[in-house]
C-alpha positions in Angstrom: 94.7 131.7 94.6 95.6 128.3 93.3 93.8 125.8 91.0 93.4 122.3 92.5 92.3 119.1 90.8 91.3 116.1 93.1 91.6 112.6 91.7 88.9 110.7 93.7 87.2 113.8 95.0 84.3 111.8 96.5 86.5 110.1 99.1 85.6 111.2 102.6 88.9 113.0 103.3 89.3 114.2 99.7 85.8 115.7 99.7 86.3 117.5 103.0 89.7 118.9 101.9 88.2 120.1 98.6 85.5 122.0 100.5 88.2 123.6 102.8 90.3 124.8 99.8 87.2 126.1 98.1 86.0 128.0 101.2 89.5 129.6 101.4 89.0 131.1 97.9 90.8 128.6 95.7 89.5 127.1 92.5 88.7 123.5 93.0 87.5 120.7 90.7 87.7 116.9 90.9 87.1 113.6 89.2 85.6 110.3 90.4 83.3 107.4 89.5 79.8 108.4 88.3 78.0 106.4 91.1 76.3 108.7 93.6 78.1 108.8 96.9 76.8 110.8 99.9 80.0 112.8 100.1 79.3 114.6 96.9 76.3 116.6 98.2 78.5 119.2 100.0 80.6 119.5 96.9 77.6 120.2 94.6 76.2 122.7 97.1 79.5 124.7 96.7 79.4 124.4 92.9 82.6 122.3 92.8 82.7 120.4 89.5 82.8 116.6 89.6 84.1 115.1 86.4 84.4 111.6 85.1 88.0 110.3 85.1 89.8 111.5 82.0 93.4 112.5 81.2 91.8 115.6 79.7 91.0 116.9 83.2 94.7 117.7 83.7 96.0 121.1 82.7 99.2 123.1 83.3 99.5 125.4 86.3 97.4 123.4 88.6 98.1 121.3 91.7 96.8 117.7 91.5 95.9 115.9 94.8 95.5 112.2 94.4 93.4 110.0 96.6 95.4 107.1 98.2 93.2 104.5 96.5 94.5 105.4 93.0 97.8 103.9 91.8 100.5 105.8 90.1 99.5 104.3 86.7 96.1 106.0 86.8 95.5 107.9 83.6 95.2 111.3 85.2 98.4 110.8 87.3 100.3 109.7 84.2 99.0 112.8 82.3 100.1 115.1 85.1 103.6 113.7 84.9 103.6 114.2 81.2 102.8 117.9 81.7 105.2 118.3 84.6 102.2 119.1 86.9 102.8 118.6 90.6 101.0 115.5 92.1 100.6 115.2 95.8 99.0 112.4 97.8 96.2 113.4 100.1 98.1 112.7 103.3 101.3 114.4 102.2 99.5 117.6 101.1 97.5 117.7 104.3 100.6 117.2 106.4 102.1 120.4 105.0 98.8 122.3 104.9 98.2 122.0 108.7 101.5 123.7 109.5 99.7 127.1 109.1 97.5 126.5 112.1 97.2 125.3 115.7 96.5 121.8 114.6 94.6 119.0 116.4 94.8 115.5 115.0 92.0 113.2 116.2 93.0 109.6 115.8 92.3 106.1 117.3 90.8 102.8 116.1 87.3 103.8 116.9 85.4 107.1 117.5 87.6 109.5 115.7 85.0 110.8 113.3 82.5 111.5 116.0 85.1 113.1 118.2 86.5 115.2 115.3 82.9 116.5 114.6 82.3 117.2 118.3 85.6 119.1 118.8 85.0 121.2 115.6 81.5 122.1 116.8 82.9 123.3 120.2 86.0 125.1 119.0 84.4 127.0 116.2 82.2 128.7 118.8 85.4 129.9 120.6 87.8 130.8 117.8 87.8 130.7 114.0 88.3 127.0 113.2 88.8 125.0 110.0 88.0 121.3 110.1 88.2 118.1 108.1 85.9 115.3 109.3 86.0 111.7 108.2 82.3 111.8 107.1 83.2 114.0 104.2 82.5 117.3 105.9 85.0 120.2 105.6 85.0 123.9 106.4 87.8 126.4 105.7 88.5 129.9 106.9 91.7 131.8 106.1 91.7 133.4 109.5 91.5 130.1 111.4 93.2 129.8 114.7 92.6 126.0 114.8 92.6 123.2 112.3 90.9 120.1 113.5 91.3 117.0 111.4 90.8 113.3 111.4 94.0 111.3 111.2 93.7 107.8 109.9 96.1 105.0 110.9 95.6 102.9 107.8 98.9 102.2 106.1 100.4 104.6 108.7 99.2 107.6 106.7 99.0 109.6 109.9 102.8 109.6 110.1 102.7 112.4 107.5 101.4 114.7 110.2 103.2 116.6 112.9 100.2 118.2 114.8 100.4 120.5 117.8 97.9 118.2 119.6 96.8 114.6 119.1 93.7 113.1 120.7 93.9 109.3 120.7 90.6 107.7 121.5 91.7 104.0 121.7 93.9 101.3 120.2 92.4 98.1 118.7 93.3 95.6 116.1 91.8 96.6 112.7 92.7 96.8 109.0 94.1 93.2 109.0 94.9 93.6 105.3 97.7 95.9 106.4 98.5 95.5 110.1 100.1 92.2 111.1 98.6 92.2 114.6 97.8 94.3 117.6 101.5 95.0 118.4 101.9 96.4 114.9 98.9 98.7 115.5 100.4 99.9 118.8 103.7 100.6 117.2 102.1 102.7 114.6 100.3 104.8 117.2 103.6 105.1 119.2 105.3 106.5 116.1 102.5 108.9 115.5 102.6 110.1 119.2 106.3 110.8 118.8 105.5 113.4 116.1 103.2 115.5 118.3 104.6 118.9 119.1 102.7 120.1 122.2 100.5 117.5 124.0 98.9 114.1 123.6 95.4 113.7 125.0 94.7 110.0 125.4 92.0 107.8 126.9 93.4 106.4 130.1 90.9 103.6 130.3 92.5 102.0 127.3 95.3 99.7 128.5 97.2 100.0 125.3 97.4 103.8 125.5 99.0 103.5 128.9 102.2 102.4 127.2 102.3 105.4 124.7 105.6 107.4 125.2 105.6 110.6 123.2 108.2 113.4 123.7 105.5 115.8 125.0 103.2 115.6 128.0 100.3 113.1 128.0 96.9 114.1 129.6 94.7 111.1 130.3 90.9 111.2 130.3 88.4 108.5 131.1 86.0 107.0 133.6 88.7 105.5 135.9 89.9 107.2 139.0 93.6 107.4 137.9 92.8 109.7 134.9 93.7 113.4 134.9 90.2 114.3 133.6 87.5 112.0 134.9 83.7 111.6 134.4 81.6 110.7 137.4 77.9 110.4 138.2 77.0 109.3 134.6 73.2 109.2 134.3 70.9 108.5 131.3 68.2 111.1 131.0 65.3 111.6 128.5 67.5 114.2 126.8 70.8 112.2 126.7 73.5 111.6 129.2 74.5 113.8 132.1 77.8 113.6 134.0 80.2 115.5 136.2 83.8 116.2 135.3 86.7 116.3 137.7 90.1 117.7 136.8 92.7 116.0 139.1 90.0 115.3 141.6 88.8 119.0 141.6 85.2 119.5 140.3 85.3 121.1 136.9 81.7 121.2 135.7 78.5 119.4 134.9 77.8 118.4 131.3 74.9 117.1 129.3 75.3 115.4 125.8 72.3 114.5 123.6 73.6 110.9 123.1 73.7 107.6 124.9 76.5 105.3 125.9 79.8 105.5 127.7 81.7 105.8 124.4 79.9 109.1 123.8 80.9 110.3 127.3 84.5 109.4 126.5 84.4 111.4 123.2 83.0 114.4 125.1 85.8 114.0 127.7 88.4 114.1 125.0 87.0 117.4 123.8 86.6 118.8 127.3 90.3 118.0 128.0 91.6 119.7 124.9 89.4 122.8 125.7 90.6 122.8 129.3 94.2 122.7 128.0 93.5 125.6 125.6 91.7 127.7 128.3 88.3 127.6 126.5 85.6 128.8 128.9 83.7 125.9 130.5 80.4 127.6 130.0 81.0 127.7 126.2 81.9 124.0 126.2 78.8 123.0 128.2 76.5 124.9 125.8 78.1 123.5 122.6 78.1 119.9 123.8 74.3 120.2 124.4 73.7 121.2 120.8 75.8 118.8 118.8 73.7 116.9 116.3 76.3 114.2 115.3 78.1 113.5 112.1 77.0 111.7 109.0 76.4 107.9 109.2 77.0 107.8 113.0 73.7 106.9 114.6 71.7 108.9 112.1 68.0 108.5 112.9 64.8 108.7 111.0 61.2 108.1 112.1 59.5 105.7 109.7 55.8 104.9 110.4 56.0 103.3 113.9 59.7 102.4 113.5 63.0 104.2 114.1 65.6 103.7 111.4 69.2 104.3 112.3 72.1 104.4 109.8 75.5 103.8 111.3 79.0 103.3 110.0 79.9 100.5 112.5 82.0 97.9 110.8 84.2 96.5 113.6 82.9 94.3 116.5 83.9 96.9 119.1 81.9 99.6 117.2 78.9 97.3 116.7 78.7 96.5 120.4 78.9 100.2 121.3 76.2 101.2 118.7 73.8 98.4 119.9 74.4 99.6 123.5 73.5 103.1 122.5 70.3 101.9 120.8 69.2 99.8 123.8 69.9 102.8 126.2 68.0 105.3 124.1 65.1 103.0 123.1 64.6 100.8 126.2 61.1 99.7 125.3 61.7 98.8 121.7 63.2 95.7 120.0 66.6 96.4 118.4 66.9 94.9 114.9 70.4 94.7 113.5 70.8 94.7 109.7 74.6 94.2 109.2 76.8 94.2 106.1 80.4 93.1 106.8 83.0 95.3 105.2 86.0 93.5 103.5 86.7 89.8 103.4 89.9 90.1 105.4 88.2 91.9 108.3 85.3 89.5 108.3 87.5 86.5 108.3 89.8 87.9 111.0 86.9 88.8 113.4 84.3 86.3 112.5 83.7 85.1 116.0 83.9 88.6 117.4 81.3 89.8 114.9 79.0 87.0 116.0 79.4 87.8 119.7 78.8 91.6 119.2 75.7 91.0 117.1 74.1 88.8 119.8 73.3 92.0 121.7 70.5 92.7 119.1 67.0 91.2 119.5 66.8 90.2 115.8 69.7 89.9 113.3 69.7 90.2 109.5 73.0 89.6 107.6 73.7 91.1 104.1 76.4 89.8 101.7 80.0 90.9 102.4 81.0 94.2 100.8 84.5 93.5 99.4 87.3 95.9 98.7 88.8 96.4 95.3 92.2 95.7 96.9 91.1 92.1 97.8 91.5 88.9 95.8 90.3 85.4 96.5 86.9 86.0 97.9 86.3 82.5 99.3 84.5 83.6 102.5 80.7 83.7 102.4 78.2 85.4 104.7 76.9 81.9 105.5 80.0 81.4 107.7 78.9 84.2 109.9 75.3 83.0 109.9 76.5 79.6 111.1 77.7 81.3 114.3 74.3 83.0 114.6 71.6 80.3 114.1 68.7 82.7 114.7 69.9 85.2 112.2 68.4 85.7 108.7 70.2 86.2 105.4 68.8 89.3 103.7 68.9 90.3 100.0 68.1 93.7 98.7 64.9 92.6 97.1 63.7 91.0 100.3 63.9 94.0 102.7 60.1 94.4 103.0 60.3 91.6 105.5 61.6 94.2 108.0 58.1 95.7 108.2 57.0 92.9 110.5 59.1 94.4 113.3 56.5 96.9 114.4 57.6 99.7 116.7 61.2 98.4 116.5 64.5 100.1 115.9 66.0 99.1 112.6 69.7 99.5 112.9 71.5 99.4 109.5 75.3 99.0 110.1 78.2 98.8 107.7 80.9 100.7 105.9 80.0 99.5 102.4 76.8 100.2 100.6 74.4 99.1 103.4 72.4 102.3 102.7 71.0 100.7 99.5 69.2 98.2 101.8 67.8 101.1 103.9 66.7 103.0 100.8 65.1 99.8 99.3 63.2 99.2 102.5 61.8 102.8 102.6 60.9 102.6 98.9 59.0 99.4 99.7 57.0 101.2 102.4 55.4 104.3 100.8 55.4 106.7 103.7 57.5 109.8 104.0 60.3 109.8 106.6 60.9 112.4 109.2 64.6 113.0 109.6 65.3 113.7 113.3 69.1 113.6 113.3 71.6 114.0 110.5 
């Protein structure tokens, strides 16, 4: 048994990894800011100590895992060096840790958290499975056959991993504060694919993934006829989306997922493809797909009075468009009200026109002030520049959220990767009625 100290334990990946190590019998503690973050709930439920940052948190004979957001001059990292204590960055530690298991990295510009959650839900019903999901959820078991984890492309951190399998959902230009352009993103995914040991499972409908050239076989899934694994007869039902799956034109099975939109069908196809490759019984996969309740902050729904409130992490134009499509398909007879908080000034500036176009799919649009990153300087961009491209939109301050009550029987879709939840909480506080959580 080892003693681990996490610097920045409330980070989504850090929180999940801390839970895994705790579940496996290790002693775990961590430090972070005192502000409440949704990722800390699972840590508190396990009795994992969360301390304020202090050099006094560092002791001899422990392993320190540092979140990637914290520089080398952080007081706890400096204290560890003074003591001669081992300090490992999150992605470096994880890269070595996964070598003990049949590892599955789930990556891509969009959809990786939902796909990681879905794959974990299916595989753990077949074999002992540990998993690390990008919504801060982690589970560890010493006898695990599989280790499923989300692999983030930002700053090429996923190049620290050499997994047995990689699921790649798509390639799109994002993180403009790091990547130069789409070609730079594509090159990063190419480098990542080269590190896969057994098989790459890629969405064949994505033109950029057609050029991926790993050293192992590639199995393509998608809606197009040229894919190895293809979904056909896609139909929306009151319970979700049904579809048939064909494996190289041979019928494989009929599936139902409790979600709406083609992007959810593609996520399910990725999971089905991996399970087919690993000889997981189709009946088990069918049953598990039906019971998946989603991951945190991905189309999380609440009933509030006569409204539906949805909390979603969407912070890129492609994600916004997909999320709005899901809302329209599930709630065909309700107005869709988008409350959007842009995340980072660099992303907002880069995709200003694309954000405007994606948000036009909503019936009503409210815009919150841009949530900047601590890494950014020179915050010249204002939310008014996005509003200028959306003349019918409304600027929304936290203290003004009660105005949303006028949208009777509507779907209120709160979207963003910053602190958009404070607007949601402020609205519910302004409307004194208890919420009924229907999906979390």
